[in-house]
C-alpha positions as CSV (number, residue, x, y, z in Angstrom):
1,X,0.0,0.0,-0.1
2,X,1.1,3.1,-0.6
3,X,-0.2,5.8,1.9
4,X,-0.1,10.0,1.8
5,X,-0.6,11.8,4.9
6,X,-1.4,15.8,4.2
7,X,-0.7,18.5,6.3
8,X,-3.1,17.5,9.0
9,X,-0.6,15.2,10.2
10,X,3.1,15.4,11.4
11,X,5.7,14.8,8.6
12,X,7.7,12.3,11.2
13,X,4.1,10.5,11.6
14,X,5.2,9.2,8.1
15,X,8.6,9.0,8.2
16,X,8.6,6.5,11.2
17,X,5.3,4.7,9.6
18,X,7.7,4.2,6.3
19,X,10.1,2.9,8.8
20,X,8.2,0.3,9.7
21,X,6.3,-0.9,6.7
22,X,8.8,-0.2,4.0
23,X,10.3,-3.7,4.7
24,X,7.1,-5.5,4.1
25,X,6.9,-3.4,0.6
26,X,4.7,-0.1,1.6
27,X,5.2,3.1,1.8
28,X,4.2,6.0,3.8
29,X,4.8,9.6,2.4
30,X,4.2,13.1,4.1
31,X,2.6,15.9,1.5
32,X,5.7,18.0,1.8
33,X,8.7,15.2,0.7
34,X,6.2,15.6,-2.3
35,X,5.1,18.9,-2.6
36,X,5.3,22.5,-0.9
37,X,3.9,22.3,2.5
38,X,1.7,25.0,0.9
39,X,-0.1,23.3,-2.2
40,X,-3.7,23.8,-2.4
41,X,-5.5,20.3,-1.7
42,X,-6.5,20.2,-5.5
43,X,-2.9,20.1,-6.9
44,X,-2.0,17.3,-4.6
45,X,-4.9,15.3,-5.2
46,X,-4.9,15.6,-9.0
47,X,-0.9,14.6,-8.7
48,X,-1.9,11.6,-6.7
49,X,-4.5,10.5,-9.4
50,X,-1.9,11.0,-12.2
51,X,0.0,8.7,-10.3
52,X,-1.8,5.7,-9.3
53,X,-2.5,3.5,-6.4
54,X,-2.6,6.1,-3.6
55,X,-4.5,5.7,-0.3
56,X,-4.7,9.0,1.7
57,X,-4.9,9.0,5.3
58,X,-5.8,13.1,6.6
59,X,-7.9,14.7,9.7
60,X,-8.9,17.2,7.6
61,X,-12.7,16.2,6.5
62,X,-13.0,19.5,4.3
63,X,-11.4,17.4,1.3
64,X,-15.1,15.3,1.7
65,X,-17.0,18.4,2.2
66,X,-15.9,20.9,0.3
67,X,-17.0,20.6,-3.4
68,X,-14.1,21.9,-5.3
69,X,-11.6,19.3,-3.4
70,X,-14.2,16.9,-3.1
71,X,-14.5,16.9,-6.7
72,X,-10.9,16.5,-7.3
73,X,-10.7,13.7,-4.6
74,X,-13.4,11.7,-6.6
75,X,-11.1,12.3,-9.8
76,X,-8.1,11.4,-7.9
77,X,-9.2,7.7,-8.0
78,X,-8.0,7.4,-4.1
79,X,-9.2,6.0,-0.9
80,X,-9.6,8.1,1.6
81,X,-9.3,8.0,5.3
82,X,-10.2,10.5,7.0
83,X,-10.0,10.4,11.1
84,X,-12.3,12.2,13.3
85,X,-11.6,14.8,15.2
86,X,-10.9,12.5,18.9
87,X,-7.7,11.9,17.1
88,X,-6.7,15.8,17.4
89,X,-6.2,15.5,21.3
90,X,-3.1,12.9,20.9
91,X,0.7,13.2,20.5
92,X,2.4,12.4,17.4
93,X,3.3,9.2,18.9
94,X,0.3,8.1,19.8
95,X,-0.8,9.1,16.6
96,X,2.1,6.9,14.9
97,X,1.1,4.0,17.0
98,X,-2.6,4.2,16.5
99,X,-2.4,4.3,12.6
100,X,0.3,1.4,13.1
101,X,-2.1,-1.0,15.1
102,X,-4.7,-0.5,12.2
103,X,-2.6,-0.5,9.4
104,X,-4.0,-4.0,8.6
105,X,-7.5,-2.2,8.4
106,X,-6.3,0.3,6.6
107,X,-4.6,-2.0,3.9
108,X,-8.1,-4.6,4.1
109,X,-10.5,-1.9,3.3
110,X,-8.1,-0.3,0.9
111,X,-8.2,-3.6,-1.4
112,X,-11.8,-4.3,-0.7
113,X,-13.4,-1.3,-2.7
114,X,-13.3,0.4,-5.5
115,X,-11.7,3.8,-5.8
116,X,-12.8,6.7,-5.1
117,X,-14.3,5.5,-1.6
118,X,-14.0,7.5,2.1
119,X,-13.9,6.4,5.0
120,X,-14.2,8.1,8.9
121,X,-11.8,6.3,10.9
122,X,-12.5,6.8,15.1
123,X,-9.7,6.1,18.0
124,X,-11.2,2.8,17.7
125,X,-10.9,1.6,14.7
126,X,-13.9,1.6,14.0
127,X,-14.8,2.5,10.2
128,X,-17.6,4.5,8.6
129,X,-17.7,4.8,4.7
130,X,-18.6,8.3,3.6
131,X,-21.3,9.0,0.9
132,X,-20.1,10.2,-2.2
C-alpha cells in the first residue's frame, strides 16, 4: 500500500511509519516530502491521481465536504481515510502507534473497495464509509 499523509498530520509520523512498513513493500509519504507545504489540496490530489495507487490518510474532513476538493478527490480515484476529531488530542507518538495498530484494517479496506471511496476512522478503529 502507498499511504499519503496530508498536512494535518506531522511529517515525522509518515517517516516513522514508513521505516516500519517499507520492508514489507509498503510506502508512507507526507505531503511535504512530495510537494510544497502550501500546495492546495486540489493540486496534490490531482497529482496523486495521475500517479495512481495512492491511499490518503487525513485529519481534514474538508476534503470530503468542500465541493471543489471533493471533486478533485473523486477524480484522483483514491481511497481516503478521514480521522475523526478525537485524533487531534493525541500526541504524535500516539497517532503513529494507533495508525500502525490499524495498518492491516487500512490495507484490507483499500483492497476490498473500489476507488474512489472515503471512510471516517475513529480512535477505536471503527470505520464508517462516507457517501459521495
